[in-house]
Structures are given as C-alpha cells and as structure tokens.
N, C-alpha and C positions, 0 to 999 in steps of 0.2 A: 619538150615544151608542154605537151598535153599532160604528161605525168606530174608536172609541177603545178599546173593550174588547178587540178582537182584537190590536192591538199590545201591550197590556199583558199578555195571556195568553202571547204569544210571548216577551216579555221575561222573564216568570216561568219559563217552561219552558226558557229558554236556559241552556246549560251555562256556568258561570262560569269560563271558561278563564283570564281574567286573574288571578283569585284563586287558582286551582289552580296556575298557574305561579309566583306569588309565594310561596305557602305551601309549595311543593315544596322550596325551599332556604330553610329557616328562618333560617340564619345570615346569608345575604345580605339577607333581608327585615329582620332585626333591625338590621343595619348601615344599611340605607336609612331605617328609621324613626328611628333615632338621629340620622342626618344631617339629616333633615327637621326633627326636633324641635329640633336645635341651631340650624338656620337660623331657625326660628320664635322660639326664645328670644332670638336676637340681634335680630330685628325687634321683638319685644315690649319688650325692654329699651331699645332706642334710642327707640322711640316713647314709652315710659313716661318716660324721662329728658327727652325733648323736651317732653312735656306738663307734667312737673314744673317744667321751666325756665320755661315761660310762666305756669303757675299760681302758683308760688311768688313770682315777681317781680311779680305783679299782685294779690296778696292785699290789700295795703294799699289799692290803687286801689279794689278792690271795696267796701271798707268806708267809703269817703269819702261824707259826706252833702253832695252837691253836684250841681248840674245842668250847669254849665259850668266849665271849668278854663282859667285864663290861664297860659301858660308862655312862656318866651323862645324865640325861633326858634333860638337857639344851643343849646338843651337837647337832650340826646341820650336820657336816660332819667331815671327818678325820682331816682337818685343823682347825676346829672350834669345838673341842670335849668338851670344858669347862674342869672342873676337879672335882674330888671327893676325899674324905679322903682315904689315903693309908691303913688305918686300915680295909677297906672293903675287901682288899685282904687277910688279916689275918683271917677275919671272914669267908670268903669263904672257906678257908682251913679246917674249922670245918665240912663242909658238906661231908657226905659219897660219895665217888666216885671221889672227886677232888684230883688230884695228885700234882698240883702246881698252884700258882696264882702269876703272876709276872707283874710289871708295864711296861707301854709303854708311852713314851713321844713323842709328835709330835708338831712341830711349824713351821710356815712359817717365814723365816728370810731373811734379806738382806745380801749378801756377795759380796766380790770383786772377779771378774773373775781373776784368776791367771795371765793370759797373758796380759790382757788389764787394769786391775784395775777398770773396769766399774762395777757398782753395779747392781745386778739383784736378783730376788727372788729365793729362794731355800728352799726346805722342809728339815728340820733337824729332825732326828728320833733318840731317845735314848732308850736303853734297857740294861738289866743286861747281860754282856757277859758270865757269868757263866751259864746262862740259854738261849741257842740259841732261838731267836724269829722268824727266818726267814729260809725258805727252799732255801736259796741262797748260793750255795757252796763257792763262793768267799768271802762272808761275814763270813761264819763259819770258813774259813781257816785263817781269820785275826782277830779272837776274842781276842787273846793276844795283838795284836797291838793296838786295840782301848781302851785297859785298860790304855795305857800310857796317861799322861795328854795332853789335847788339840789335840788329834790325832783322825782323822776321815777317813772314806772311802767315795769315791766319785763315783757317778753314771756316767759311761762313756757314757751313752745314753742320757745325759742331752742336752737340747736345747741351743745352743750357740757355741762360738769359744773356744773350749777346746782341740783342737788337740795337741797343743804344751805341755800343761800340762799333758795330757794323755800320750804322748810320753816320757816325762821326768819320769813320775811314772813307766811306763813299763821298763824304763832303770835303775830303782832303785834309781833315784835322789830324793832329798828332795824338795817338793813343798809346799810352805807356802802361806797363804793368810789370810784374815780377815773376821770375822763375828762380827758385832756390836763392832768394834774396838778392838776385841780380836784376837790375832794371832793364827792360827791353822795350823797343819801339815797334809797333805794328805798322808796317808801311803799306801793305796791300792785302788783298783777299784772293782765295781760290776755293774750289768746292770738291770735297771728297765725301765727307759724312762721317758720322759717329759709328762706333763699332761696339762689340761686346767687351773689348779690351780697353778702349779709351774713349773719352767723351768727344774728342776731336783731334786736330793735328795743327802743328806749326812747322813750317818749312823755312830753312835758313841756309847759309853757306857753311861749309865744313869748318872754316875758321871761327865763325860765331858759335858753332856747336861746341868746339873745343874750349871757347871762352866760358860758355854756359856750364860746361861739365869739365872742370880742370883735372878731375881725377882720371879722365879718359886718357889713356896713353896715346900720344900722337903717333907712335910707331905701330899702332894696331888699328884695325878697322872692324866694323860689324859685318859688312858684306862688300863684295866686289862686283861691279857691273861691267860685264865684258861685251863689247860690241865687235862684231866680226866685219871683215872686209866683204865687199860685194861679191856674191857668188860662192862664199864659203859655206860649207855644209855644217850647221850647228852640232849635229850628232857626231860627225867625224872629229871636229875640233874638240868637242867635249871629251871624247875618248883619248885624244892625244894629251889634253891637259890633265886628265886623271892619271895618266901614266907618267907625266912629266913632273907634276907638282907633288910635294910631300903629303903624307896622309893627314896633316893637320888642317886640310881644307877639303870640302866636297864641292864638286862641280855639277850644277843643276841647270837644265834648260829653264826658260821662263815658265813653261807649263808645269814643270816638276817643282819649281819654287812655289807656285800657287797651290799645287797638290800637297806640298810639304806643310803649308799652313793649314789647309783643310784637315789633313790627317791628324795634326796636333789637336784641334778642337774636337774631332770626331772620336779619337782613340785615347788621348792622353789627358782629357778633362772630363769631369762629370757631366758637363753641359750637353755634349752630344748624346750621351747615353740617356739622359733624362728626356730629351725630345723623342728619341726612338721609343722609349718606354711609354711616353704619353700617347703616341700613335697606337701602340699595341693596346693600351688601356682603353682608348676610344673604340677600337675594334671589338674588344671583349665586351664592353658595356653595350654596344650595339647588338651583338649576338645575343646577349642575355635579354635585352628588352624585346627584340623581335621574337625570340623564342617564347617568352611569356605570353605575348599577344597571340601568336599562332597556336601555341599549346592550348590556351584557354578557348580559342575559337574552335579547334578540333574537338575538345571536350564538350562544348556546348552543342555541337552539331553531330555528335557521334551517332545519334539515332538516324539522322539523314544519310550519313556515310554508310551505316549498316544496311539501310534500305537499298542504296546503290549496289552494294555487294550482293544483296539478295536478288536483285534484278539482273545480275550477271556482269556488272561492271568490274573490270580488273583493278588490282591495286594501282597499276600505273596511271590509270585515269584519275583515281582519287588523289594520288600523290601530285598529279599535275595541277589540281585545284589548289592545294596548299602552296606549291611553288609559284603558282600564279599570284597568290596573295603576297608571297614574299617579294617577288619582282615588282609588283605594284607599289608595295610600301617602300622598296628601295628607291624607286624613281621619284615618287611623290615626296618622300622624306629628304631626298638629296637637294631638291630645289630651294626650300627655305634654309637649309644648312648652308648652301652656297651663297645665298643672298645675305644672310647674317654675317658670314665670314668676310664677304667683301667689305661690309661696313666696319667690322673689327680690324681688318687689315688697314683701312684708311685711318682709323682712329689711332692705331698703334704707330703708324708711320708718322703721323703728325706729332704724337706725344714723345717719341723716342728718336726720330730721324733715322730709324733702321729701315733698310730696303724691303719692306713688306709688300709684295705685289703678287696678285693672283696670276697664275700662268695656266695656259690650256693643258699642259702636261700634268700639272698638279690636280686640276679639276678632274681630268680623266682618271688619274691615279686614284683619287678618293672615290670616284664613281665606281671604279672596278672593285675597290676594297669594300665599298658599300654593297655592291651586288653579291660579292662573295660572302660578306657578313650575313646578309639576309638568306642566302642559299644554305649556309650552314645551319642557321636557325630553322629554316624550313625542313632540312634533312632530319634534324633532331626531333622536331615536332611531329613528323610523320611516323615515327616509330610506334607511337600509341595507335595510330590509325591502321598500320599494317597488321597489328595484333588483334584488331577488332573482329569479333565473330557475330554475325547476325543472330545466331541461335542464343548467344549469351544475352544479347540486348533485348530480344523479343521473348 
C-alpha cells in the first residue's frame, strides 16, 4: 500500500507540462479539438448507420413467433427469399417435437400513398390468421379483419407522408389505396418501422397475399415458421429436420435467421462495406489531424525539450509529455463529438424513422478508438523528439 501511495503523490505533484503546452496556444488547441470531434462524429455516424442497417432490417424477424425457420437455399435475405414447395411444411410436421409448420409470404411491392397517390415501395407480408405469426398485439387484435378480402394492416411507423391516412384510420374511417392496380382497404395499424430495404410494411392474410400477387404459386411459400412442442430442444429438432427434409430447404433457428439477414447486408451489399470504410476514414482523419497538431507543438518547443535533455531528463519523460497532450486532446475532443452525434442521431431518427440510438457500448467503442487514434499520432510525433540532440540545437 505504501509503495502505491508514493507514485500517486509524485503524480499529483508533477507539473502538467502537456496541459500547459496545449493551453498556451488556445487557437491551435481549439482547432485540434474541433478536428478530433469531427473524426469522432464521423465514426459515431457510420457506426450508428451500420447498427440502424442491421436493426431496421431485422425488426420483423424479431417479432416472429417461431422456433425454427425454413427457407430456400437460394434465398438471400427477407425480401429475396425465393420459394420452396409447400409440402415441405407437411413433411416437417412428421418430425417428433414439431407442433406446427405454417407458411409465410414476403414481397416488396409498389403501392400508392393514400394521401398523395405517389408510388413508393412497401413490404407486404402474408400469413395464416388462424395461426398468429407475430408477437405484435395490434396485429393479433385484428386477425379477423385481415381475413376479409383485400384488407390489410398498415405500419404507422413507415417512412413517408402518412399522417392524414393514419388519422383517418384512428377515427374508424375507411382508407383505400392500390397495390399493383388492385384496390385494398386499410383496416388497422401496427408499428415496426422503416428499413433500408423498404419504406414500411403491410400485413395481411395468406389468401389476400395470393390475391394481390396472382403470379405467386399457391403450392410454394417463401418461408416456413415451425413452432415446437413444449420441452423440445430446437437444436435437436433442427438436426433431425436437416436430415429428414430434401436439400431444397435450409433449417434455421430464429437467431440464425436474424444472422442470415445481417450477413446479407454486411457481406453481400456495398452498404455494409461503405459504413466500415467510413469508420476507418474517420479514424485516419483523426490520426492525421492530431499528428499535425502534436508535431507542430514539438517543433515549436524543440529548444525546451533539448534543454530538458541537457539537464539529464530521459527520453521517456519527454515522450510522456507528448502522450499527455494526446490523451488530453482525446478526452476533450470526445465530449463535443458525443454531444453533436446525439443531436444528429435524433435528427436522423425523426427524418428517416430509422432506429438511430446512442448506446453505452458504442460510446465506449468510439472513446477507445479515439484514444488509440491520439496515441498513434503521439507515437509518430515523438520520433522527431527522440532524434533531437542538445548539441545540434545550441
């Protein structure tokens, strides 16, 4: 304990040379803080968009009431699931532990916005209303409604100008519009939210889905939702289904189905790569900015550093001063970057209906990247200092 107290006392009594050098030129310090904040904002926004990409495109997956999911091996993501024979669902029912196997239909379609008549993309989902597929109370309360011909439920969190239509639906008025030149009636509302793939969603019965898309073969489905009997092990049943069913279907757990969607956006589209590149670019920009500030500061005070060397101070002490500056810049620059990012998250969320929220893990991640960024800059900037010779300067 006594061995720890002495170093702490020395640290407390130490002259904060790094802070004094930074604060001496307030203009340069302000530029450095602004540069670091900009780099942090860039990293925050790219990480925020990346998380929104994965979260928004898996929100429907999260609400599915299922233990296992059957999909075609040709499927790429939720909106590109391809199809497989409906009889695979009946075959799955023969496997011990399976309680039910029901079809799910999903398609991206163009529809007319009720208020403006403008066409936009929307995701249409169909399922058997006698077997609830979602853990969405508003959907489950309207199962009888969507059994009516050409009747659908609308996602109130869709991206676009839907305030008038939503108000009319809340008042119990009939709202009609078109999908692929077929008139539909919006009977109720639910909430999921927009995604990068679609502006919103409509949910209806499997029969209405087939009416809306007559080219869909009734003998094929986009996905199969398998619920297990109480006490059945999903992994064991999954292995039995893989061995029992033909290779024209894949058997995924719900968690694997969600990961299947994330992997598509992360690895098979340019969007995931762009966001990762944006984080890397923010990191590099920060390294360059901090290096320029610290390098200039070292050059401006080279005579003072040489004096310290002549007095017997070792390189490690002088390097500590530069790293002190780097850490100070890292912490001070992070705070405005975090504050501005919170405001931009809120603005983006309101403008796009994407799930842009700050998390503690993301804030810590950027802070760590920020510290590493400044440490790298400090390491590069000290190379000139280590080579300094008092004899050459004086």
